[in-house]
Each structure stands twice: as C-alpha cells, then as structure tokens.
Residue, then its C-alpha position, 0 to 999 in steps of 0.5 A: x493495476x488491482x482487480x477491482x478499486x483499492x485503497x490504502x490504509x496509511x495511519x493502521x500501517x502494520x508489518x507482515x510476514x510475505x507468507x502470511x501475504x500470500x500469492x501477488x493479486x496485483x502491483x500499484x503503479x509509480x503513481x499510486x507509490x507516490x501518493x502512499x508515500x506522500x500520505x505517510x511522510x503527512x501522518x510521520x513528519 
C-alpha cells in the first residue's frame, strides 16, 4: 500500500533508472496493476 492516495499518469510513459527512483515508498496491489495495464492497453492498442 502507498502511504497516501496516488495515481499513475499513463498518458506520459517514461523510463527511469533505479538510481533515480530512490527508495521504495509503497507497492501497488495486483488489482491496481491490472487497472494500470488495462489503461495502458487502451492507449497503445
């Protein structure tokens, strides 16, 4: 779980190195990842 409400901006995909991201602050659930993937599929499909 994330410490506060968060969102994914799937319309602006970027890649980042692990070094730039820093420490882990939370994890997305399987359900949240499924929603993210579905949104990405709508954009790129």
